[in-house]
KOLKOL-114711 format. One record per residue: y, x, z of N, C-alpha, C in turn. Coordinates in steps of 0.05 Angstrom, whole numbers, padded with zeros to 5 digits, always signed. Last residue first. Layout:
BEGIN
YXZYXZYXZ;...
This chain:
BEGIN
+02679+02459+00991+02693+02471+01014+02699+02503+01005;+02650+02442+00951+02675+02437+00949+02694+02453+00968;+02595+02454+00968+02607+02465+00943+02639+02465+00937;+02591+02419+01010+02591+02449+01010+02600+02465+00993;+02591+02372+00980+02610+02380+01003+02608+02410+01004;+02543+02381+00948+02566+02374+00940+02590+02382+00959;+02508+02375+00993+02505+02404+00975+02533+02397+00962;+02511+02325+01011+02517+02351+01033+02520+02375+01010;+02498+02291+00974+02525+02291+00985+02532+02320+00996;+02457+02312+00923+02463+02307+00949+02488+02314+00956;+02445+02307+00868+02447+02334+00878+02447+02332+00911;+02446+02252+00855+02422+02269+00848+02423+02293+00863;+02496+02235+00875+02473+02223+00883+02446+02239+00876;+02530+02267+00846+02529+02265+00880+02505+02253+00888;+02515+02247+00796+02509+02278+00805+02512+02279+00830;+02540+02193+00801+02511+02200+00793+02497+02229+00802;+02596+02208+00809+02578+02190+00832+02549+02195+00826;+02604+02233+00760+02607+02245+00784+02592+02237+00807;+02599+02188+00724+02580+02212+00722+02582+02230+00750;+02636+02154+00741+02608+02145+00740+02592+02167+00738;+02688+02191+00735+02676+02180+00758+02646+02171+00761;+02704+02205+00687+02688+02219+00699+02668+02212+00722;+02741+02168+00669+02716+02172+00651+02697+02187+00669;+02783+02172+00712+02769+02149+00703+02741+02152+00686;+02792+02227+00703+02781+02221+00734+02771+02193+00720;+02815+02228+00655+02791+02246+00656+02778+02234+00685;+02859+02195+00663+02838+02188+00640+02809+02204+00651;+02887+02228+00698+02880+02202+00704+02855+02191+00682;+02899+02276+00664+02883+02277+00689+02870+02250+00698;+02894+02271+00595+02909+02264+00616+02887+02260+00641;+02856+02319+00561+02863+02290+00563+02879+02286+00589;+02863+02378+00526+02853+02370+00554+02871+02341+00554;+02843+02391+00462+02860+02390+00484+02851+02373+00504;+02811+02449+00429+02809+02422+00439+02833+02419+00460;+02821+02502+00423+02809+02485+00395+02806+02457+00407;+02836+02535+00461+02856+02521+00448+02847+02502+00422;+02803+02565+00497+02813+02575+00473+02837+02560+00451;+02797+02518+00537+02801+02546+00540+02818+02561+00518;+02772+02483+00501+02792+02475+00515+02810+02500+00522;+02720+02511+00489+02737+02500+00469+02767+02491+00480;+02700+02511+00542+02706+02533+00529+02729+02529+00505;+02692+02456+00549+02708+02470+00566+02714+02493+00552;+02650+02444+00509+02676+02431+00508+02695+02443+00529;+02608+02481+00525+02624+02483+00500+02656+02470+00502;+02597+02457+00576+02607+02483+00576+02623+02489+00546;+02580+02406+00560+02604+02414+00581+02615+02435+00575;+02539+02420+00538+02553+02413+00517+02582+02412+00536;+02504+02446+00579+02513+02463+00551+02535+02449+00537;+02497+02401+00607+02507+02423+00618+02518+02436+00599;+02465+02370+00571+02488+02357+00587+02510+02384+00592;+02423+02400+00569+02439+02391+00538+02468+02383+00552;+02399+02407+00612+02418+02428+00602+02432+02419+00580;+02365+02364+00618+02386+02361+00632+02407+02384+00622;+02335+02346+00557+02336+02361+00576+02363+02362+00594;+02297+02297+00518+02320+02306+00529+02321+02320+00553;+02233+02315+00494+02250+02301+00511+02280+02311+00517;+02214+02319+00425+02221+02329+00450+02235+02309+00468;+02156+02306+00390+02176+02291+00399+02190+02303+00426;+02127+02336+00342+02132+02338+00369+02156+02325+00375;+02069+02318+00302+02102+02313+00309+02106+02319+00334;+02014+02363+00289+02026+02336+00299+02056+02339+00303;+01960+02389+00269+01987+02387+00263+01994+02357+00278;+01903+02389+00276+01923+02400+00299+01954+02392+00297;+01889+02413+00213+01878+02405+00241+01892+02411+00263;+01942+02406+00170+01922+02421+00177+01912+02407+00205;+01960+02389+00104+01958+02373+00133+01935+02391+00145;+02000+02430+00065+01967+02424+00071+01975+02409+00105;+02050+02418+00025+02044+02426+00050+02014+02417+00060;+02084+02439-00032+02060+02422-00020+02053+02436+00004;+02155+02438-00035+02132+02450-00035+02106+02437-00023;+02190+02399-00081+02178+02404-00057+02154+02423-00056;+02220+02424-00141+02200+02410-00127+02194+02416-00103;+02289+02434-00150+02263+02447-00146+02244+02433-00131;+02336+02409-00145+02320+02403-00168+02291+02414-00165;+02360+02423-00095+02345+02394-00095+02332+02391-00121;+02386+02463-00105+02361+02467-00093+02341+02444-00089;+02434+02461-00126+02414+02459-00146+02386+02458-00132;+02464+02470-00080+02466+02444-00091+02446+02444-00116;+02457+02521-00066+02449+02502-00047+02448+02471-00061;+02470+02550-00109+02444+02552-00106+02438+02531-00086;+02528+02536-00111+02511+02529-00132+02481+02534-00123;+02545+02564-00064+02541+02534-00065+02527+02519-00092;+02530+02616-00073+02515+02607-00057+02519+02576-00059;+02572+02625-00116+02538+02631-00119+02524+02612-00106;+02621+02584-00125+02614+02605-00112+02581+02602-00114;+02646+02571-00193+02636+02565-00169+02626+02585-00153;+02702+02581-00234+02673+02594-00224+02670+02582-00200;+02744+02552-00245+02731+02562-00268+02706+02579-00260;+02739+02486-00211+02750+02519-00212+02736+02532-00238;+02752+02427-00247+02739+02445-00230+02742+02471-00231;+02811+02386-00243+02795+02402-00257+02779+02424-00240;+02847+02326-00241+02832+02348-00228+02809+02362-00249;+02915+02331-00264+02885+02322-00265+02868+02341-00253;+02960+02353-00268+02960+02332-00248+02935+02323-00248;+02973+02425-00268+02961+02399-00280+02959+02378-00262;+02992+02472-00246+03011+02451-00260+02998+02428-00270;+02944+02473-00194+02962+02489-00215+02984+02466-00223;+02902+02485-00139+02920+02469-00153+02942+02487-00166;+02834+02495-00140+02861+02511-00138+02884+02495-00150;+02793+02462-00098+02809+02458-00120+02832+02479-00117;+02736+02494-00069+02763+02484-00067+02775+02481-00091;+02677+02490-00059+02689+02502-00081+02721+02490-00087;+02662+02459-00020+02652+02493-00016+02667+02505-00041;+02670+02411-00033+02686+02425-00011+02681+02452-00010;+02637+02401-00076+02658+02404-00083+02679+02415-00055;+02586+02405-00042+02590+02427-00071+02619+02424-00073;+02592+02362-00013+02588+02392-00004+02595+02411-00026;+02592+02321-00052+02615+02322-00035+02613+02352-00023;+02536+02326-00069+02561+02329-00092+02589+02335-00075;+02509+02321-00021+02507+02343-00037+02531+02345-00054;+02521+02266-00011+02533+02292+00010+02529+02315-00011;+02502+02234-00052+02529+02239-00050+02536+02260-00033;+02448+02246-00039+02458+02258-00066+02483+02256-00063;+02441+02224+00007+02435+02253+00009+02449+02261-00018;+02448+02169-00006+02467+02186+00015+02462+02215+00012;+02412+02161-00038+02437+02157-00048+02456+02177-00032;+02362+02166-00004+02369+02189-00030+02399+02187-00039;+02372+02125+00030+02375+02155+00041+02375+02174+00017;+02366+02081-00005+02395+02088+00013+02392+02115+00020;+02332+02101-00062+02330+02090-00036+02358+02096-00029;+02341+02126-00113+02323+02099-00114+02325+02090-00081;+02412+02140-00128+02383+02151-00121+02371+02121-00120;+02459+02125-00154+02459+02153-00136+02429+02160-00131;+02466+02078-00165+02458+02097-00188+02455+02122-00178;+02489+02049-00131+02461+02047-00128+02450+02070-00146;+02548+02041-00104+02537+02065-00123+02505+02067-00125;+02550+02002-00075+02574+02000-00096+02563+02026-00118;+02519+02000-00031+02520+01975-00044+02539+01977-00074;+02514+02056-00017+02491+02045-00032+02501+02015-00046;+02571+02056+00004+02557+02076-00013+02533+02062-00028;+02582+02020+00048+02594+02020+00023+02583+02032+00002;+02550+02039+00090+02542+02014+00075+02549+02009+00050;+02573+02089+00100+02540+02089+00091+02536+02059+00087;+02624+02077+00105+02615+02092+00083+02588+02086+00075;+02652+02056+00151+02636+02042+00129+02626+02048+00105;+02670+02101+00178+02649+02078+00192+02632+02062+00176;+02709+02124+00144+02684+02134+00151+02661+02119+00163;+02733+02091+00091+02732+02092+00116+02707+02105+00122;+02749+02085+00039+02734+02067+00047+02732+02065+00080;+02781+02132+00029+02793+02104+00020+02777+02077+00041;+02749+02170+00035+02771+02174+00055+02785+02142+00055;+02710+02160+00002+02706+02163+00028+02731+02159+00049;+02741+02171-00049+02728+02143-00041+02727+02143-00015;+02747+02229-00043+02767+02210-00045+02760+02181-00034;+02690+02243-00044+02708+02253-00023+02739+02233-00021;+02677+02223-00096+02664+02213-00073+02681+02217-00051;+02711+02254-00130+02716+02230-00129+02704+02217-00106;+02688+02305-00117+02720+02303-00116+02728+02267-00113;+02636+02295-00136+02637+02301-00111+02670+02299-00102;+02644+02292-00190+02634+02270-00174+02640+02273-00145;+02657+02344-00201+02676+02324-00208+02670+02302-00188;+02615+02372-00185+02637+02381-00165+02656+02355-00173;+02576+02352-00224+02572+02348-00193+02599+02353-00182;+02601+02369-00271+02600+02341-00267+02594+02337-00237;+02592+02426-00263+02616+02414-00270+02618+02386-00259;+02532+02429-00258+02553+02434-00239+02582+02428-00237;+02517+02409-00310+02509+02397-00287+02528+02403-00260;+02543+02449-00343+02550+02422-00344+02541+02403-00316;+02510+02493-00330+02539+02492-00328+02553+02465-00329;+02460+02471-00344+02466+02479-00318+02495+02476-00317;+02463+02467-00399+02461+02441-00383+02469+02445-00351;+02468+02522-00413+02488+02502-00419+02487+02479-00401;+02416+02539-00392+02442+02548-00382+02467+02531-00389;+02380+02507-00420+02381+02501-00394+02403+02515-00387;+02390+02526-00480+02395+02502-00469+02400+02499-00438;+02370+02580-00462+02402+02578-00472+02409+02549-00467;+02322+02570-00454+02334+02578-00431+02365+02578-00435;+02306+02551-00506+02303+02532-00484+02319+02543-00463;+02307+02601-00533+02322+02578-00540+02327+02558-00519;+02268+02626-00505+02295+02638-00507+02319+02613-00514;+02225+02601-00522+02230+02599-00494+02259+02609-00494;+02218+02609-00578+02225+02580-00569+02234+02581-00536;+02212+02664-00579+02239+02656-00586+02244+02626-00581;+02161+02662-00549+02182+02679-00539+02208+02669-00547;+02133+02638-00591+02137+02624-00567+02158+02635-00548;+02138+02679-00630+02145+02653-00638+02148+02639-00608;+02109+02721-00602+02138+02721-00610+02150+02699-00614;+02057+02695-00596+02073+02704-00574+02101+02706-00583;+02048+02698-00658+02045+02668-00639+02062+02676-00609;+02043+02751-00670+02059+02735-00678+02065+02704-00664;+02000+02764-00634+02024+02771-00630+02049+02758-00641;+01960+02736-00660+01966+02727-00634+01992+02741-00626;+01960+02761-00709+01973+02735-00706+01975+02725-00681;+01945+02814-00691+01970+02809-00704+01977+02784-00707;+01889+02811-00669+01917+02814-00651+01942+02810-00666;+01849+02804-00701+01854+02782-00688+01882+02789-00673;+01833+02853-00713+01840+02841-00733+01855+02817-00718;+01807+02879-00673+01839+02887-00676+01852+02869-00699;+01766+02832-00633+01773+02851-00654+01801+02856-00660;+01764+02848-00562+01765+02833-00585+01771+02850-00610;+01720+02881-00518+01745+02884-00525+01747+02868-00555;
């Protein structure tokens, strides 16, 4: 065990460092509040800009006009998306003011999701046998998407287009299905 005489100076150093840490945490909390307020406001501007620019032009317009959002086009797009998501997750409560003001409080989950980008990425070891798997499309994807669309129509979340339009659009697919499954099977199914 070390000499007891050396402990009081070490305790004082620890207390000094603790005070400095507490002051840094206060500064961090103040900066944190400012970051989320500014991100929310930026998200509101970006949402409005996206409406004006148009959805199809957004991914071209954004990096050309706001290169400050990141060092690459994908970083710019992701940073814009984070701010826009944060804005949408904390809707504006309309009051008497004509100016956009952030809500008094943001949802804890939206703050956590927004700030997650500031956490350094976890280092992942490359292990023997690690390889990227490219999944091939499966025929059930088509079947599942159709079932989902049909269910949405049944519960009123989607509208059924005119029958003539559906016949025109379905015809090539129906002909392919008849060829794949066999005309006899389709005929038995229809009777």
